[in-house]
N, C-alpha and C positions, 0 to 999 in steps of 0.2 A: 047178214051181206056177205060174202065172200072178201076173201084174200084182198084179189084184187080192188074191188071196190071200197075197202077200208083203206089202203095203200092208197089209193086215188083221191080219196076222201081227204088224208091226213097229209098227201100231196099239194093238196089244194090250200090247204089249213097254212101247211109252211109256207105259199107262196104266198099268201096273203099277211100273214104275222110278219114275211120279210118285206113285204111291200109298207105292211104297218110300222117295221123299224125305219125302214130307210126313208118314209117320210116324213117319223121325227126326228131324224137326222136333219133333213133338211131344213125341216120346219125350225132347227137351233141354230143350224146355219145363219138363217135369214136372220132369228131373232138378235145374234151376233149380229150379225150386219146393221141391224136398225140400233141395235147400242150403241157400235160405235159410228153411227151415221150423226146420232145423238148427239155424240159426246163433240164429233165433230164439228157439228153445228152452234153450239155450246162455245165452244174454244172461239170457232170465225166471231162469232155476239161479243165476245169477251174483245178479241182483238182488235175490231173494227172500231166499238167503243172506246179501247184506248186511243187508234190511231187520230179517232175523231175528238177527241180530248185534246191531241196534242196538234193537230192541225187548227182547232180551235184558239187551243192558248195563241200560237203562232200569228194568226191572223190578228192578234186581239193586241198583242207584241207591232204586228205590221201598223194598225192602225193608227196606235199611240204615238207611234215613231212619224208616220204619216199628219196626223194632228202637231207635233211638236213641229216638222220642218217647214208647213206650212204656214205653221205663228211663227217662222224664222225666216221664212219669206216676207210673209207682209209686215213683219217689223223692219228687216235689212231693205223694201220696197219704199217702205215708211220715214226712213230713215234717206234713204237717197231722196224722195222727193223732198223732205225737209234740205237737205243741202243744196237742191238745185233753187229753194227757193229761194233762200239763204243768199246763194250767191245772187240772183238776180237783186234784191234789196241792197246787195254789197256794193255790186254794180250800179246801180240808180245812185246812193248816195254818193260814190269815188265823183260820177259827175256830176255833183253837185259843189 
């Protein structure tokens, strides 16, 4: 081989080595980005779980409040109905 051929082969090898180095750097960057994305996903899962739990707790408290309000409304309705019936009975006995 002549010096020009050796230099040509060396240049081609150097280019291939540099291409491999650049590819390895890109792959490392992709790996780092994939790890960040996975970490973000895990964080998002945890955040959503906390928010779902908070929302569920709030809904349960609201349901308890609605049930208590409904019970008090029925109690008040019954008291009003009882008062009306007693009033009608009282009017009937007062006439006699």
